VMD Tcl script that draws the C-alpha trace (Angstrom):
set ca {
  {179.00 94.81 169.00}
  {177.19 91.81 170.48}
  {177.00 93.50 173.86}
  {175.04 96.41 172.35}
  {172.74 94.02 170.55}
  {172.08 91.96 173.69}
  {171.58 95.12 175.73}
  {169.03 96.44 173.24}
  {167.15 93.11 173.25}
  {167.10 93.08 177.06}
  {165.77 96.65 177.07}
  {163.00 95.68 174.64}
  {162.00 92.75 176.82}
  {161.95 94.95 179.90}
  {159.68 97.42 178.10}
  {157.24 94.61 177.35}
  {156.78 93.64 181.01}
  {154.14 96.35 181.69}
  {152.24 95.14 178.62}
  {151.79 91.59 179.93}
  {148.24 92.44 181.04}
  {147.16 92.76 177.41}
  {146.72 88.97 177.18}
  {144.20 89.03 180.02}
  {141.57 90.51 177.68}
  {142.16 87.78 175.12}
  {141.96 85.14 177.84}
  {138.66 86.69 178.97}
  {137.27 86.54 175.42}
  {138.18 82.87 175.05}
  {136.81 81.93 178.47}
  {133.46 83.72 177.98}
  {132.98 82.33 174.48}
  {133.76 78.80 175.69}
  {131.22 79.12 178.53}
  {128.38 80.98 176.83}
  {128.99 80.65 173.12}
  {128.93 83.46 170.58}
  {125.19 84.09 170.80}
  {125.18 84.94 174.53}
  {128.80 85.72 175.33}
  {130.20 89.24 175.14}
  {126.93 91.20 174.77}
  {128.90 94.44 175.18}
  {130.55 93.93 171.78}
  {128.92 94.20 168.33}
  {128.23 90.86 166.65}
  {130.91 91.25 163.91}
  {133.60 91.58 166.59}
  {132.25 88.57 168.49}
  {132.18 86.59 165.24}
  {135.86 87.42 164.65}
  {136.72 86.44 168.23}
  {134.85 83.16 167.75}
  {136.63 82.34 164.47}
  {139.80 80.85 166.04}
  {137.64 78.64 168.25}
  {135.75 77.41 165.19}
  {139.09 76.59 163.55}
  {139.99 74.35 166.49}
  {142.07 76.72 168.64}
  {140.02 76.67 171.83}
  {142.48 78.29 174.21}
  {146.09 79.16 174.87}
  {148.75 80.11 172.35}
  {146.91 78.85 169.23}
  {143.91 81.04 170.15}
  {146.20 84.04 170.76}
  {148.10 83.53 167.49}
  {144.98 83.23 165.33}
  {143.39 86.47 166.53}
  {145.64 89.00 164.68}
  {145.04 87.36 161.28}
  {141.32 87.18 162.06}
  {141.26 90.95 162.53}
  {143.49 91.51 159.50}
  {146.29 93.12 161.47}
  {149.96 92.19 161.22}
  {151.19 90.19 164.21}
  {153.66 92.93 165.15}
  {150.81 95.42 165.61}
  {152.00 97.78 162.88}
}
mol new
graphics top color blue
foreach p $ca { graphics top sphere $p radius 0.5 }
foreach p [lrange $ca 0 end-1] q [lrange $ca 1 end] { graphics top cylinder $p $q radius 0.2 }
display resetview
C-alpha cells in the first residue's frame, strides 16, 4: 500500500517539473514593483491588478516565499488553484 502511495506522490512531483516556470512571472512582478513602484511598474496591466500585486509588498513581504504565498489570498483564489 505504501509503495502505491509513494509512487503516486513521485508521479505528481514529476508532473510539476514542467510547471516550475510559473514562478518566473511572479518573480518578475516583484522585481519590477521593487524597482519602479506601483505607479510606473507594469504599465501593461490594469491598475487594479497592479494594486493586488503590490499588496504583499505593502504587508512586508518584499520577495521570495512570503511574496509568493501572499499572492493567492490577495487575488481571492485558493492556494491549490481550484
